[in-house]
VOTOR-147848 format. One record per residue: x, y, z of N, C-alpha, C, O in turn. Coordinates in steps of 0.2 Angstrom, whole numbers. Layout:
# residues N
> X; Y; Z; X; Y; Z; X; Y; Z; X; Y; Z;
...
# end
This chain:
# residues 256
> 37; -83; 59; 35; -78; 54; 28; -75; 55; 23; -79; 56;
> 27; -69; 55; 20; -66; 56; 17; -65; 49; 19; -63; 44;
> 11; -68; 49; 7; -67; 43; 4; -60; 43; 4; -56; 48;
> 3; -57; 37; 0; -51; 36; -6; -50; 41; -7; -45; 44;
> -11; -55; 40; -17; -55; 44; -15; -54; 52; -18; -50; 55;
> -11; -58; 54; -9; -58; 62; -6; -51; 63; -8; -48; 68;
> -2; -49; 59; 2; -42; 60; -3; -37; 60; -3; -32; 64;
> -8; -36; 55; -13; -31; 55; -18; -31; 60; -21; -26; 62;
> -20; -37; 62; -25; -38; 67; -23; -35; 74; -26; -32; 77;
> -16; -36; 75; -13; -33; 81; -12; -26; 80; -13; -22; 85;
> -11; -23; 75; -9; -16; 74; -14; -12; 71; -13; -6; 70;
> -20; -14; 70; -26; -10; 67; -27; -4; 70; -28; 1; 67;
> -26; -3; 77; -28; 3; 80; -22; 9; 79; -23; 15; 80;
> -16; 6; 77; -11; 11; 75; -12; 14; 68; -9; 19; 67;
> -16; 11; 64; -17; 14; 57; -22; 19; 57; -27; 18; 54;
> -20; 25; 60; -24; 30; 61; -23; 36; 56; -20; 35; 51;
> -25; 42; 58; -25; 47; 54; -17; 49; 52; -15; 51; 47;
> -13; 48; 57; -6; 50; 56; -3; 45; 51; 0; 48; 46;
> -5; 39; 51; -2; 34; 46; -5; 37; 39; -1; 37; 34;
> -11; 39; 39; -14; 41; 32; -10; 47; 30; -10; 47; 24;
> -8; 52; 34; -5; 57; 31; 2; 55; 28; 4; 59; 24;
> 5; 50; 30; 11; 48; 27; 10; 46; 20; 15; 46; 16;
> 4; 44; 18; 2; 42; 11; -4; 46; 8; -7; 44; 3;
> -5; 52; 10; -11; 56; 8; -10; 58; 1; -15; 58; -3;
> -4; 60; -1; -3; 62; -8; -4; 56; -13; -6; 57; -19;
> -3; 50; -11; -4; 44; -15; -12; 43; -16; -14; 41; -21;
> -16; 44; -11; -23; 44; -11; -25; 49; -16; -30; 48; -20;
> -23; 55; -16; -25; 61; -20; -23; 59; -27; -27; 60; -32;
> -17; 56; -29; -16; 53; -35; -21; 48; -38; -23; 49; -43;
> -23; 43; -34; -28; 38; -36; -34; 42; -38; -37; 40; -43;
> -36; 46; -34; -43; 49; -35; -42; 54; -41; -47; 54; -45;
> -37; 57; -42; -36; 61; -48; -36; 57; -55; -39; 59; -60;
> -33; 51; -55; -32; 48; -61; -37; 42; -62; -37; 39; -67;
> -41; 41; -57; -47; 36; -58; -52; 38; -63; -55; 33; -66;
> -53; 44; -64; -59; 46; -68; -65; 44; -66; -69; 41; -70;
> -66; 44; -59; -72; 40; -56; -78; 44; -59; -79; 50; -59;
> -84; 40; -60; -90; 42; -62; -95; 39; -57; -94; 35; -54;
> -101; 43; -57; -107; 40; -52; -109; 33; -54; -112; 30; -49;
> -107; 31; -60; -110; 24; -61; -104; 18; -59; -106; 12; -60;
> -98; 21; -57; -93; 16; -56; -94; 12; -50; -97; 14; -45;
> -92; 6; -50; -91; 1; -44; -84; 0; -43; -80; -2; -48;
> -82; 1; -37; -75; 1; -35; -73; -5; -30; -77; -6; -25;
> -68; -8; -31; -65; -13; -26; -58; -10; -24; -54; -9; -28;
> -58; -9; -17; -51; -7; -14; -48; -13; -11; -50; -15; -6;
> -43; -15; -14; -39; -21; -11; -35; -20; -6; -31; -15; -6;
> -34; -24; 0; -30; -23; 5; -32; -16; 8; -28; -11; 9;
> -39; -15; 10; -41; -8; 11; -39; -6; 18; -39; 0; 19;
> -36; -10; 22; -34; -8; 29; -40; -5; 33; -45; -8; 33;
> -39; 1; 36; -44; 4; 40; -49; 8; 35; -53; 12; 38;
> -48; 7; 29; -54; 10; 24; -53; 17; 21; -57; 20; 18;
> -47; 20; 22; -46; 27; 20; -47; 28; 12; -51; 32; 10;
> -45; 23; 9; -46; 24; 1; -53; 23; -1; -56; 26; -5;
> -56; 17; 2; -62; 15; 0; -67; 21; 2; -72; 23; -2;
> -66; 24; 8; -71; 29; 10; -70; 36; 6; -75; 39; 5;
> -64; 37; 4; -62; 43; 0; -65; 42; -7; -67; 48; -10;
> -66; 36; -10; -69; 35; -17; -77; 36; -16; -80; 37; -21;
> -79; 34; -11; -87; 33; -10; -91; 38; -12; -96; 37; -16;
> -89; 45; -11; -94; 50; -13; -94; 51; -21; -99; 54; -24;
> -89; 48; -24; -88; 50; -31; -91; 44; -36; -91; 45; -42;
> -93; 38; -33; -95; 32; -37; -102; 29; -34; -105; 32; -29;
> -104; 24; -38; -110; 21; -36; -109; 17; -30; -113; 17; -25;
> -104; 13; -29; -103; 8; -23; -96; 6; -23; -92; 6; -28;
> -94; 5; -17; -87; 3; -16; -87; -3; -11; -91; -4; -6;
> -82; -8; -13; -81; -14; -8; -74; -13; -6; -69; -12; -10;
> -73; -13; 1; -66; -13; 4; -64; -20; 6; -68; -23; 10;
> -59; -23; 3; -57; -30; 5; -51; -30; 9; -46; -27; 7;
> -50; -34; 14; -44; -35; 18; -44; -42; 21; -49; -45; 22;
> -38; -44; 22; -37; -51; 26; -38; -50; 33; -39; -55; 37;
> -38; -44; 36; -37; -43; 43; -44; -41; 46; -47; -36; 44;
> -47; -45; 50; -53; -43; 53; -53; -37; 58; -57; -33; 58;
> -47; -36; 61; -46; -30; 65; -46; -24; 61; -49; -19; 63;
> -43; -24; 55; -43; -18; 51; -50; -16; 49; -52; -10; 49;
> -54; -21; 47; -61; -20; 44; -65; -17; 50; -69; -13; 48;
> -64; -20; 56; -68; -17; 61; -66; -10; 62; -71; -6; 63;
> -60; -8; 61; -59; 0; 62; -62; 3; 56; -64; 9; 57;
> -62; 0; 50; -65; 3; 44; -72; 4; 45; -75; 10; 43;
> -76; 0; 48; -83; 0; 49; -84; 6; 54; -89; 10; 53;
> -80; 7; 59; -81; 12; 64; -80; 19; 60; -84; 24; 61;
> -75; 19; 56; -74; 26; 52; -79; 27; 48; -82; 33; 47;
> -82; 22; 44; -88; 23; 40; -94; 26; 44; -97; 31; 41;
> -95; 23; 50; -101; 25; 54; -100; 33; 56; -104; 37; 55;
> -94; 34; 58; -92; 41; 60; -93; 46; 54; -96; 52; 55;
> -92; 44; 48; -93; 48; 42; -100; 48; 39; -101; 51; 34;
> -104; 43; 41; -111; 43; 38; -111; 41; 31; -115; 43; 28;
> -106; 36; 29; -106; 34; 22; -110; 28; 21; -109; 23; 25;
> -114; 27; 16; -119; 21; 16; -117; 17; 10; -119; 11; 10;
> -113; 19; 5; -112; 15; -1; -105; 11; -1; -103; 9; -6;
> -103; 9; 5; -97; 5; 6; -99; -1; 9; -102; -1; 15;
> -96; -7; 7; -97; -13; 11; -90; -16; 12; -85; -14; 8;
> -89; -21; 17; -82; -23; 18; -82; -31; 18; -87; -34; 19;
> -77; -33; 15; -77; -41; 14; -70; -43; 16; -65; -40; 15;
> -70; -49; 20; -63; -52; 22; -61; -56; 16; -65; -60; 13;
> -54; -56; 15; -52; -60; 9; -45; -58; 7; -43; -52; 8;
> -41; -62; 4; -34; -61; 2; -34; -58; -5; -38; -59; -9;
> -29; -54; -6; -28; -51; -13; -26; -56; -18; -28; -54; -24;
> -24; -61; -17; -22; -66; -22; -28; -71; -24; -27; -75; -28;
> -34; -70; -20; -39; -75; -22; -45; -70; -20; -49; -72; -15;
> -47; -66; -25; -52; -61; -23; -59; -65; -24; -61; -68; -29;
> -63; -64; -18; -69; -68; -18; -75; -64; -22; -80; -63; -19;
> -74; -63; -28; -79; -60; -33; -79; -63; -39; -74; -66; -42;
> -85; -63; -43; -85; -65; -50; -81; -61; -55; -79; -56; -53;
> -80; -64; -60; -77; -61; -66; -80; -54; -67; -86; -54; -67;
> -77; -49; -69; -79; -43; -72; -85; -40; -67; -90; -37; -69;
> -83; -40; -61; -87; -37; -56; -87; -29; -55; -91; -26; -52;
> -81; -26; -57; -79; -19; -55; -77; -16; -61; -74; -18; -65;
> -78; -9; -61; -75; -5; -66; -69; -1; -64; -65; 1; -68;
> -68; -1; -57; -61; 2; -54; -59; -3; -49; -62; -5; -45;
> -52; -5; -49; -49; -8; -44; -43; -4; -41; -39; -1; -45;
> -43; -2; -35; -38; 2; -32; -34; -2; -27; -36; -7; -24;
> -28; 0; -25; -24; -4; -20; -18; 1; -18; -14; 3; -22;
> -18; 3; -12; -14; 9; -10; -9; 6; -4; -12; 5; 2;
> -3; 6; -5; 2; 5; 1; 1; -2; 4; 0; -2; 10;
> 0; -7; 0; -1; -14; 2; 3; -19; -1; 4; -24; 2;
> 4; -19; -8; 7; -25; -11; 13; -27; -9; 15; -33; -10;
> 17; -23; -5; 24; -25; -3; 22; -31; 3; 27; -33; 5;
> 16; -32; 5; 15; -37; 10; 12; -43; 6; 12; -48; 9;
> 10; -43; 0; 7; -49; -4; 12; -55; -5; 18; -54; -6;
> 9; -61; -4; 13; -67; -5; 15; -67; -13; 20; -69; -15;
> 10; -65; -17; 12; -66; -25; 8; -60; -28; 2; -59; -29;
> 13; -55; -30; 11; -50; -34; 8; -52; -41; 2; -49; -43;
> 11; -57; -45; 8; -59; -51; 1; -62; -50; -3; -61; -54;
> 0; -66; -44; -7; -69; -43; -12; -63; -42; -18; -63; -44;
> -10; -58; -38; -14; -52; -36; -16; -49; -43; -22; -47; -44;
> -11; -48; -47; -13; -44; -54; -17; -48; -58; -21; -46; -62;
> -16; -55; -58; -21; -59; -62; -28; -59; -60; -33; -58; -64;
> -29; -58; -53; -35; -58; -50; -38; -51; -52; -44; -50; -53;
> -34; -45; -51; -36; -39; -53; -39; -39; -60; -45; -36; -62;
> -36; -42; -65; -38; -42; -72; -44; -46; -72; -49; -44; -76;
> -45; -51; -69; -51; -56; -69; -57; -52; -67; -63; -52; -70;
> -56; -48; -61; -63; -45; -58; -64; -38; -62; -70; -36; -61;
> -60; -36; -66; -61; -29; -69; -65; -31; -75; -65; -36; -79;
> -70; -26; -76; -74; -26; -83; -69; -24; -88; -65; -20; -87;
> -71; -26; -94; -67; -23; -100; -67; -15; -100; -72; -12; -99;
> -61; -12; -101; -61; -5; -101; -60; -2; -93; -60; 4; -92;
> -60; -7; -88; -60; -5; -82; -53; -3; -80; -48; -5; -83;
> -52; 1; -75; -46; 4; -73; -43; 1; -67; -47; 0; -62;
> -36; 0; -67; -33; -2; -61; -28; 4; -59; -24; 6; -63;
> -28; 5; -52; -24; 11; -49; -21; 8; -43; -24; 6; -39;
> -14; 9; -44; -9; 7; -38; -5; 12; -36; -3; 17; -39;
> -4; 12; -29; 1; 16; -26; 5; 12; -21; 1; 8; -17;
> 11; 12; -21; 15; 8; -15; 22; 11; -14; 24; 14; -19;
> 25; 8; -9; 32; 10; -8; 36; 6; -13; 34; 0; -15;
> 42; 8; -15; 46; 4; -20; 53; 6; -18; 55; 10; -14;
> 57; 3; -22; 64; 4; -22; 67; 6; -28; 63; 5; -33;
> 73; 10; -29; 75; 13; -35; 76; 8; -40; 78; 2; -39;
> 75; 9; -46; 77; 5; -52; 84; 4; -52; 88; 8; -51;
> 86; -3; -53; 93; -4; -55; 98; -2; -49; 104; 0; -51;
> 96; -3; -43; 101; -2; -37; 100; -7; -32; 98; -7; -27;
> 103; -13; -34; 103; -19; -30; 105; -18; -23; 101; -21; -18;
> 110; -14; -21; 112; -14; -14; 107; -10; -10; 105; -12; -5;
> 104; -5; -13; 99; -1; -10; 93; -5; -9; 89; -4; -4;
> 91; -8; -14; 85; -13; -14; 86; -18; -8; 81; -19; -5;
> 91; -21; -8; 92; -26; -3; 92; -23; 4; 89; -26; 9;
> 95; -17; 5; 95; -14; 12; 89; -12; 14; 86; -13; 19;
> 85; -8; 9; 78; -6; 11; 74; -12; 13; 70; -11; 18;
> 74; -17; 9; 69; -22; 10; 71; -26; 17; 67; -29; 20;
> 78; -26; 18; 80; -29; 24; 77; -26; 30; 75; -29; 35;
> 78; -19; 30; 76; -15; 37; 68; -15; 37; 65; -15; 42;
> 64; -16; 31; 57; -16; 31; 55; -23; 34; 50; -23; 38;
> 58; -28; 33; 57; -35; 35; 58; -36; 42; 55; -39; 46;
> 64; -33; 45; 66; -33; 52; 60; -29; 56; 58; -32; 61;
> 58; -23; 53; 53; -19; 57; 46; -23; 56; 42; -22; 61;
> 45; -26; 51; 38; -29; 50; 39; -36; 47; 39; -36; 40;
> 39; -42; 50; 40; -48; 47; 35; -50; 41; 36; -54; 37;
> 29; -46; 41; 24; -48; 36; 26; -44; 30; 22; -45; 24;
> 31; -40; 30; 33; -37; 23; 36; -42; 19; 40; -47; 21;
> 34; -42; 12; 37; -47; 7; 42; -43; 4; 48; -45; 5;
> 41; -39; -1; 46; -35; -4; 43; -29; -8; 38; -29; -11;
> 47; -24; -7; 46; -18; -12; 49; -19; -18; 55; -20; -19;
> 45; -18; -24; 47; -19; -30; 50; -13; -33; 48; -7; -31;
> 54; -13; -39; 56; -7; -42; 51; -5; -47; 47; -9; -49;
> 50; 1; -49; 45; 4; -54; 45; -1; -60; 40; -2; -63;
> 51; -2; -63; 52; -6; -69; 49; -13; -68; 46; -16; -73;
> 49; -16; -62; 47; -22; -61; 39; -22; -61; 35; -26; -63;
> 36; -17; -58; 29; -16; -58; 26; -15; -65; 21; -18; -67;
> 30; -11; -69; 28; -11; -76; 27; -18; -80; 23; -19; -83;
> 33; -22; -79; 33; -28; -82; 28; -33; -79; 25; -37; -83;
> 27; -33; -73; 22; -37; -70; 14; -35; -72; 10; -40; -73;
> 13; -29; -72; 6; -27; -75; 5; -29; -82; 0; -31; -84;
> 10; -28; -86; 10; -30; -93; 9; -37; -94; 5; -40; -98;
> 13; -41; -90; 12; -48; -90; 6; -51; -88; 3; -56; -90;
> 2; -47; -84; -5; -49; -82; -10; -48; -87; -16; -49; -86;
> -8; -44; -92; -13; -43; -98; -16; -37; -97; -22; -36; -100;
> -14; -32; -93; -17; -25; -93; -13; -20; -97; -6; -21; -97;
> -16; -15; -100; -12; -10; -103; -10; -5; -99; -14; -1; -96;
> -3; -4; -98; -1; 1; -94; -2; 8; -97; 0; 10; -102;
> -5; 13; -93; -5; 20; -95; 0; 24; -92; 3; 28; -96;
> 2; 22; -86; 8; 26; -83; 11; 22; -77; 7; 18; -73;
> 17; 22; -76; 21; 20; -70; 26; 25; -69; 30; 27; -73;
> 25; 28; -63; 29; 34; -61; 31; 34; -54; 28; 31; -50;
> 36; 38; -53; 38; 39; -46; 34; 44; -43; 33; 50; -46;
> 31; 43; -37; 26; 48; -34; 30; 53; -31; 36; 52; -28;
> 27; 59; -30; 30; 65; -27; 30; 63; -19; 25; 60; -17;
> 36; 64; -16; 36; 62; -9; 32; 66; -4; 31; 72; -6;
> 29; 63; 1; 26; 66; 6; 32; 68; 11; 38; 68; 9;
> 30; 71; 17; 35; 73; 21; 39; 67; 24; 37; 61; 23;
> 44; 68; 27; 49; 63; 30; 45; 59; 35; 41; 62; 39;
> 46; 53; 36; 44; 49; 42; 49; 49; 47; 55; 49; 46;
> 47; 48; 54; 51; 47; 59; 52; 40; 61; 47; 36; 62;
> 58; 38; 62; 59; 30; 63; 56; 28; 69; 53; 22; 68;
> 56; 31; 75; 53; 29; 81; 45; 28; 80; 43; 23; 81;
> 42; 33; 76; 35; 32; 75; 33; 26; 70; 29; 22; 71;
> 38; 25; 65; 37; 20; 61; 38; 13; 64; 35; 8; 62;
> 43; 12; 68; 43; 6; 72; 37; 5; 76; 35; -1; 76;
> 35; 10; 80; 29; 9; 84; 23; 6; 80; 19; 2; 82;
> 22; 9; 74; 16; 7; 70; 16; -1; 69; 11; -4; 68;
> 22; -3; 68; 22; -11; 67; 23; -15; 73; 24; -21; 73;
> 23; -11; 79; 24; -15; 85; 31; -18; 86; 32; -23; 89;
> 36; -14; 83; 43; -17; 83; 47; -13; 89; 47; -7; 89;
> 49; -17; 94; 51; -15; 100; 58; -19; 102; 60; -24; 98;
> 61; -17; 107; 66; -21; 110; 72; -22; 106; 74; -17; 102;
> 75; -28; 106; 81; -29; 102; 80; -28; 94; 85; -25; 91;
> 75; -30; 92; 74; -29; 84; 74; -22; 82; 77; -20; 77;
> 70; -18; 86; 70; -10; 85; 77; -8; 85; 79; -3; 82;
> 81; -10; 90; 88; -8; 91; 92; -10; 85; 96; -6; 82;
> 91; -16; 82; 95; -18; 76; 93; -13; 70; 97; -11; 66;
> 86; -11; 69; 84; -7; 64; 88; 0; 65; 90; 3; 60;
> 88; 2; 71; 91; 9; 72; 98; 8; 70; 101; 13; 67;
> 102; 3; 72; 109; 2; 70; 110; 2; 63; 115; 5; 60;
> 105; -1; 59; 105; -1; 52; 105; 6; 49; 108; 8; 44;
> 100; 10; 52; 100; 17; 50; 106; 21; 52; 109; 26; 48;
> 109; 20; 58; 115; 23; 60; 121; 22; 55; 125; 26; 54;
> 121; 15; 53; 127; 13; 49; 125; 13; 41; 129; 10; 38;
> 120; 16; 39; 118; 16; 32; 124; 19; 28; 127; 23; 30;
> 124; 16; 22; 129; 19; 17; 128; 26; 15; 122; 28; 16;
> 133; 29; 13; 132; 36; 10; 127; 36; 5; 123; 41; 4;
> 126; 31; 1; 122; 30; -5; 115; 30; -2; 110; 33; -5;
> 114; 26; 3; 107; 25; 6; 105; 31; 9; 99; 33; 9;
> 110; 35; 13; 108; 41; 16; 106; 46; 11; 101; 50; 13;
> 109; 46; 6; 107; 51; 1; 100; 49; -3; 96; 53; -3;
> 100; 43; -5; 94; 41; -8; 87; 41; -4; 82; 43; -6;
> 88; 39; 2; 82; 39; 7; 82; 45; 11; 78; 45; 16;
> 86; 50; 10; 86; 57; 14; 86; 55; 22; 83; 58; 26;
> 91; 51; 24; 91; 49; 31; 95; 54; 35; 100; 56; 33;
> 91; 57; 40; 94; 62; 44; 94; 60; 51; 89; 57; 53;
> 99; 61; 55; 99; 59; 62; 96; 64; 66; 97; 70; 65;
> 92; 62; 71; 89; 67; 76; 91; 65; 83; 94; 59; 84;
> 90; 69; 88; 91; 68; 95; 87; 62; 97; 82; 61; 95;
> 89; 58; 102; 86; 53; 105; 86; 47; 101; 80; 43; 101;
> 91; 45; 98; 91; 39; 94; 86; 38; 89; 83; 33; 88;
> 84; 44; 86; 79; 44; 81; 82; 46; 74; 87; 50; 74;
> 78; 45; 68; 80; 47; 62; 74; 49; 58; 68; 47; 59;
> 75; 53; 53; 70; 54; 48; 72; 51; 41; 78; 51; 40;
> 67; 49; 37; 69; 46; 31; 63; 47; 26; 57; 48; 29;
> 65; 46; 20; 59; 46; 15; 60; 40; 10; 65; 38; 7;
> 54; 36; 10; 54; 30; 5; 52; 32; -1; 47; 37; -2;
> 54; 29; -7; 52; 31; -13; 45; 27; -14; 44; 22; -11;
> 41; 30; -18; 34; 27; -19; 33; 27; -27; 35; 31; -31;
> 29; 22; -29; 27; 21; -36; 20; 22; -37; 16; 20; -32;
> 17; 25; -42; 11; 25; -44; 10; 22; -51; 14; 23; -55;
> 4; 19; -52; 3; 16; -59; -5; 16; -60; -9; 15; -56;
> -6; 17; -67; -13; 16; -69; -12; 11; -75; -8; 12; -79;
> -17; 7; -76; -18; 2; -81; -25; 1; -83; -29; 2; -78;
> -26; -2; -89; -33; -3; -91; -34; -10; -93; -29; -12; -97;
> -39; -13; -92; -41; -20; -95; -43; -19; -102; -48; -16; -103;
> -40; -22; -107; -42; -21; -114; -50; -24; -115; -52; -24; -120;
# end
C-alpha cells in the first residue's frame, strides 16, 4: 500500500497548473466564503504545491501551508519564489496531528485532500483545536452522492485503483455529521458547481497509474452502469479514453 506521503513525493511535479484548473472553482469558493481580513492568520492543511495557501496570502496577515509530502512542499516553495510572496511559510506534518498550539489560526482551509486522510474525525478534531473561537473552517473535496451506496462503492473503488493512497470520498451528509460531531457549527454544506470534465488518461497520469492497473480502471469506465454513466457524465472518447465529472462538496463551519 502506498502512503499519501510516498505517493505525493513521487507525483509532486504532476500537480501543476492543469491539475489546479480541475479544482479552480473550489478555490474561488473558499476565497469568497472565508471573509478574509488583513489581520487573519490562515492554515492550509494538505497544501500540496501551495495553490490555496498562495491564493489566500494577498488577503491576510500570514499563511502556513502544511503537507506530509516533502516533494510537494519543495514545489510550493518554488511557486512562492516565482510569485514573490513573502507571508507564507511551509511546514511538514499530517492532517491528523497538526504541529501547532491550540487556537493558533483564525482560518483553516483544506482543498481536495481529505479523501486521502487516515481519519477525517481526527483531522476535524485537530481543526477545531487549532482554530481560535469564532474562527472559520473552509473545506472543498471530491465526494460521492448522498444515499447511493452502489455509486459510492464504484467511485471509491476506481479512485483507489488509480491511487492507492486514496482513502474514501464521503457523502455531503457524512461531512455535515462529521463537522458537527467535531464541535464546529456548520454554516453550509453544499454540492459545488462542477468544473469542466476531466480526461481519464490525464487523470491516470497524474497518479502515476500505468500498465495493467490503468487498464483495469479503463475497463471499469467501459463497463460502468447506466446509473454511473449518468451521475458522473461518463463519455467515451477515441483512443480508449473517457471524460467524466466527479461530484464535489464545499463546506463552511465556525468554532463557537
